[in-house]
C-alpha positions, 0 to 999 in steps of 0.5 A: 687324400684318394686314399680315405676316398676309396675307405669311403666308398667301399664303406658308402658300397657296402664292400665286404670288407672282413678286417679293413688294415689301412697302410700308410708312411711313417708319420701316419702310423698310430692315426687312427680312421673311422669304417663301419662305425669302428677305429681302426689304426693305420699301420705302417707298410711292412705290418699289413705286409705281414697280416697278409690281406687277401687283397691290397688297395694301393693309393700312393702314387706309381713309384710306391705301388710298384715298389710295395707291390711285389712285396704284398703278391709274394705274401700272399694266401696262394689259394685265391 
């Protein structure tokens, strides 16, 4: 629910997102969300890391964020 609310706020505030990559647990992979009128599929965390997003926002709780944030940072673009 928190993740969906975060996505809704990004949309309402017209945050400049060029590509939304929603990631979730394996049980949610493949589900679809709507963002700015377009359907977006939920991917695994590993797929999201491999996509090399410019930044990531976490809503999975402290322990999950502590586990995965370093992997996103390591795989990110170093010019930002």
